[in-house]
N, C-alpha and C positions, 0 to 999 in steps of 0.2 A: 518550146511552145509558149506563146503568150498566155498569161494567166488572166482569166476573165475577172473583172472587178465586180464586187458585190454591189447590187443596186441599193441606193439609200432611199428609204421610204420617205416620201414627202411629208406624211403625217408625223413621222417620228422626228424629222428635222424641225418641223413647226413646233412640236412639243419641246424639243431641246432649247429652241430660242425662248420659249415661254419660261422654262425652268431657269434660264440664265438671269431672269428678272427677279427671282425669288431669293430671299436672304439665305446665305450659305454658311454652314458651320463645319469646321474641320476638326476631327478628333482621332485619337489612337484607340484601338480596341483593347489593348493590354491583354489581360488574361481571359477576358470575356469573348464570346462570339460577337461578331460585328453588329448583329441586330440587337443583342442584349446591351452592348456598349452604347448604341444609339438611343435605346429606350431609357437607360440610366441617365445619359447626358440630357435628354429632353426633360426628364423629371427633376434633375438637380438644378438645371438652368432655368426652368420654367418657360421653355420656348413655346411661343404661340404659333399655330399653323397659319399660313403655309411656310414651310422651311425645307431646305435641302441639306442633308447631312452627309458628309463625305468621311467615311470611316476607314482608317488605314489599318489593314490587317498585318502587313509586313512591309519591307522596303519595296516590294514589287507589286503588291496587290492593294487596291482600294475598292470599297463597296459604296454605292450611292443609294441613299434612301430619301423618300419624300414624306414629310410629316404633314398630314392633312387632318381635317376635322374628323374624318372617319377612321383614322389610324395611321400606321406606318406602312408605306408601300415601297417596292423596289422602284428606283428612278426610271429604269428602262420601261417598265409597265406604264408609268405615268406619262412618259414621253409619247408612247404610242396611243394612249387613251386619255389625253389631257382634257378633252371635252367632257369627261365624266366627273370632273372635280370642280365643284362650284367655286372653291377658293381661287382657282386659276382662270375662271371666266373673265374676270375684270382685267386680266393681263393679256388676253387674246386680242391681237390687232383688229380693229373694227372692220376692215375690209375682208378679213378671213372668217369673221364670225358667222356670216350668213352661209358661207360654203360649208363650214364645219357643222352648223346646225342642220343643214340639209342632208349632209352625209350621215349624221347621227339618226335622223328621221328615216333614212333609207331611201331617199330620193335620188 
């Protein structure tokens, strides 16, 4: 039987494109949990938001986090809800901004 492909959310694809424009930092988690490693890296490097942190857990697994003014968030959440983050608003393409604002307002 042919396997049905998972539908890709348009909102998440749009969020992924926006996150590609944000500065990205790669790091190893070492002995710490990935989120702890990300927080320590932000503190030691003095990274200003917005930023995307890619934390490598082991050779097969990486975790992605978004550093915003409000704190540290999972990148997938930010991709799906990018319109909630003021630091990403200036990165949203102008043609899509009105659609996204209307969607956020519930129209």
